N, C-alpha and C positions, 0 to 999 in steps of 0.2 A: 514355484518358489516366489515369495513376495519380496519386493525390492528392498525394503528397509527393515533390517534386523528381524526378519521373520523367524530366525533360528532361536530367538530369545523367548518367544511365546509359542504355544502350540497352535495348530490350525483351529482347534476347537475354541481356544481362548480368544483368538483373533476374531472369529465369527461371533462369539459372545459379546465382545466389546462393540462390534459393529451393530449388533442388535440393541444393546443398551443405548447406544448413541442415537438411535432412531426413536426412542420412546418419548411420547409427549410429556411436556412439563418436567423433563429431566435435564437440567442445565449442568454446567461444569461442576458446581459445588455438590449437587446431589449425586452426580456420577461418581465423584471421588468418595462421597460418603458411603456409597454402596461397596466400592472396592475396599475401602478401609475396614468396613464392617465384616465382609465375607472373605476377604483375601484375594478374590479374583472375580472376573465378570461371570465366569461359568457357574460358580457357586451362587452368585447373586441371582442369576436367572432361575436357578432351581430352588431357591429359598421360598418358604411359604409366604403367602400374602400378609399374614400376621407379622412376620419379621419385617417386611417392608413398612407396614403401618407403624411399627414400633420405632422406626427411624424417622418418622414424620414425613414419609414420602406420599405423594398423592395417589389415590386409588386408581386413577386413570393410567398412571405409569405401570403399576403392577398388573393391571388387567390387559394391557396391550403387549406385554412381553412375549406372549406365545402366539400372537396373531400371525396370520399368513402374510400380511403386508410387511410386518417387521422382519420376518424370516426372509421373504423375497428381497427386500431392500438390502439386507446383509449379503445375500448371495450375489446380487448385482454389484455391490461394492467389491467383493472378493474377485469377481471377474474383471472389474476395472483395474484393480491393483496388479493383476497378472500381465497387463500390457506395459510396453516400454515407457519410460519417463513418467510413470504414474505411481505415486508413493503415498504412504501413510506414516506420519510422525505421531508418536504417542508420548504423553507427558512424562512417563517414567522410563523412557529410553534415552541413552546418551546423545542420540542425534537430535533430540528436541532442542529448539533454539534456547540458549541459556537466558537471554534477556526476557524473552516471553514467559519463561517458566517462573520468573520472579513476581509476576502480577497475581493478585488474589484469585482471579477467576480465569486463569489461563485455560484455553480449550484442551480437553483431555485427548482429543483426536484432531489432527490437522491434515487434510487432504492436500497434496502438492502435485501439480502438473508442471514438469520441468525439472530443474536441478535443485534438490532440497539442500545441498551443501551451502548455497549462497545465503540461506536464512541465518547462518552463523556469522556472516561477514558484517562489518560495520555498516549500519544503515542510517540514512536520513529520510524521514517521511516528508513528503511535500503534498499539501492539500489546499483546496480553495474552491471557489465558486464553480458550479456546473454551467452557469451562464456568464462566463468570464468575458471581459473586454479583450479586444485585440492586444492592447499593451500588456494586460495581465497575462495573457497566453504567452506573449513573447518573453516577458519577465520570467515566467515559470520555466520556459524552455532554456533560457540563458543560464539560470541558476542550476537547472538540472544537468546541463552539459558540463558546467564547471565543477559541480559536486561529483558527478560520475567520473570526470577526468581526474579528480583528486583522489579517487579510489573508493568513494562511497557507493553502496548499493542504494538506489532510489526506490523508496517504498511508498505506494499510494493505493487508492481504491479503485482504479480503472474506470472511474466515472467520466462523464463528458466534462469538457472544460479544462480546468487546471490539472486534474489528475492525468488525463490523456496526454496533454502537452508535456508533462514531466516524464511519463513513461517513454514516449516517442523520442524525446530529446536525448535521454540516456542511451537508447539503442543507437542513435545516430553517431555517437562518438565511441561506439564499441563498449559502452558500459553495461552494467547489469541492473535489473530493476525487478521489483516484486509487486504484483497486483493482488490485493486482498479483496475477495468478493463478499457481497452480502447475500449471495445465493449459493446453491450447490454448483460444483464445477461442470455438471452436465445440464444446468439450466442457466447458462451464461446471460448476464445482464450488466450493462446494456448491449444489445445485439450489435450496435454500430461499432463497438470496440472488439468484436470477436476476432477480426483479422489482426488487430494490434496484439491481442493476447496470444494468438498463434505465432506471431513474429517473436514475441518475448520468449516463448517456450523454445522455438527453433534456434534462437540465438543464445541459449544458455542461461536465460533468466527463468522466472517461475511465476505461476499463478496459484494462489492458495485459498482455501476456505475451511472453516470449521463446521460448516453445515453439511448434512447428508447430500450426496451427489445430486439428487433430484429435487432439492429444496428450491421452491419457486420464489420470486421476489416478494417480500413482505416488508412493509414500511419499518417495522420494529427491528428487523435484522440489520439494517444499515448502520444505525447508531451503535448496535452491539459489535459489529465488525470493526468499528473505529478503535476499540481498545486493543485490537491485534495490530493495527497499523502503528499505533504509538508504542505498544508493548515490544514490538520487534526492533524499534529504532532508538538511537541515541538521543534524537531530538526530532521535533516537528516544526517545519517551516510552513507558515500560513502565508500564501502569496496574495490572495484577493478573496475577501469574504464579507458578506453582509452580516448584520447583527444576528439574524436568525439562521445563519448558515450552519450546516452540520459540521463544518470544519472547526467551529468553536468548541463543539463537543469533543472532537479529537484532541484539540489543544488542552481542554480541561482535563481529559483523561491522562494526557501526557504529564501535566503538572502533578496530578495525583500519584502517578507512577514514578515520580522523581526524574522525569526526562526534561531536557531543555525545551523551551518554547520560543520560537523565533517568529517575527512578523514583519512583513514589508509594508511600509506606510504608502499611502496614496493621496490623491487630492481630497481635501475636506468637502468638496462638492460631489464626490463620487460615492453613491450608496454602497458599492461593493468594497469600499475601503474602510467603512465604519467598523466592521468586525475586527480588522487588523488594528485599528486605532484603539479599540476597546481592550484588546489583548495587551497592547503596549502600555496602556494606563494601568492594567492589572499586573504588570511586571514582566511581560515578554520582552525579549531582546529585540530592539529595533535593528533591522537589517537593511543595509544599503549595498553591501558587497559580500562576496563569499568569505572574505576575511573575518567579517563579524561573526560568522558561524564557526570557522576554523579556530578562532581564538578561544572559544569556549570549550573546544573538544581536544585541545592539545594534550590534556592529561590522560586521554584514553590510549590504549595500546596502539602501536604503530599501524598505520593503514597499509594495505597492499600497494604495490607499485602503481603509480597513476597510469590511467589510460592515455595514450598519446592523443593530444588535442589537435584536430585539424586547424590549420592556419585560418584566422578570421580576418576579413578585410577591415581596416581601421574604421571605415565609415559604418560598417555593420556593427562593430563593437560599440561605437557611439550610439547607434540606434537601439541596441539592446538595453542601454542605460535609460533612454527616454526618446520619444518621438521628436523629430526636428524638421524644420523647414529646410529647403535647400540652402538658403542664405545662412541660417544658423549653423548648418553643418560646415559650410565654408569657414565660418568664424571659428568654430570649435576645433576643426581639423587643421586650420592654418593653410588651407589649400585655396587656389583660385577657384571662383565659382564655376567657371567653364570646365575646369578639371573635375570638380565635384559632380556637375550635371552629367558629364560623360561617364563617370564611374557609376553613378546611380542608374543610368540607362542600362549599362552592362549587368549590374547587380539585379535589376528588375527582370531582365531577360533570363537570368539564372535562377530566378525565383527566391532570391535571398532578401529582397526588400519589396515594399509595396507603398504606394502613395495614396493616402486617404485624406480628403478635405484639405489638401495643400501641405500636409505633413507626411514625412517619410517614416515608416516603421520597419523594423526587422521582422522577418517572418520566422515562425517556429521552425 
């Protein structure tokens, strides 16, 4: 028995949908065109090639539908779904995320490892540079902790840099987070975040993909997955991004989908801040605190009860806002310098802060 709503479609229809899903050059819109034309995937697969041509579908799609590779791939997916905590959400089932269903090219099938129920919870997407600076990583972690503690699910792309910092920080406060892959779930990329993804699944979060389970990394798939990150979310927060960053694609898609776009400003001398500054010039909300995000979302349905937030040392809280020298921390905190230095030593031993080039930074 398959985990998600298997009783609503027959095993044959499920297998047929998985076969359609693997066909070359058959994206979400063509997939739905077939279902609309023939009523179900099973009938679409058995229809003559001439009927497919009349719908304007490419010959390569019609020719591949009976291939051994397509049949075998569907069989592997059925076996995958039979295992615990592995699910398939389909766009015409009630469990499919309502916000995602609103976008024009919502994926007809969505593979989920973990808890599929959290895809319906209020989400904030956090994206940014893969080569993020240490302050950028710390800022991402600080905002993620605060947003997760306020009851939001943190959604991102499980990439290196800002994405990974956001996912990890949400887990640290007992929050929930969703990773959207640009590969199949069985071809995880990047490999360095495989343990993070496993921790997300084990702790009640989820990793999702619209691609067949064995889909390998391809450059074109990552911009395509960005529409899912924004489509699942109430808004997108860009933490640190250059002008050519893929995060700006996510922000553009969010705006087109009617979602809020937020951006954190940075130094005018830092190349990775230029993308955020461009977004702000284009109308994104300039964000300095979590309140700047919450203010714009108060009209949405009530959020779940906040996650308890572990107590943060006052010096660490100051460092989450910006790096400081020891002397600047003493002034900002109103504490004697000797007391600040002693506290910083303890915090450094605990792994909460680090000193780089004479300035203290909060660690993710």
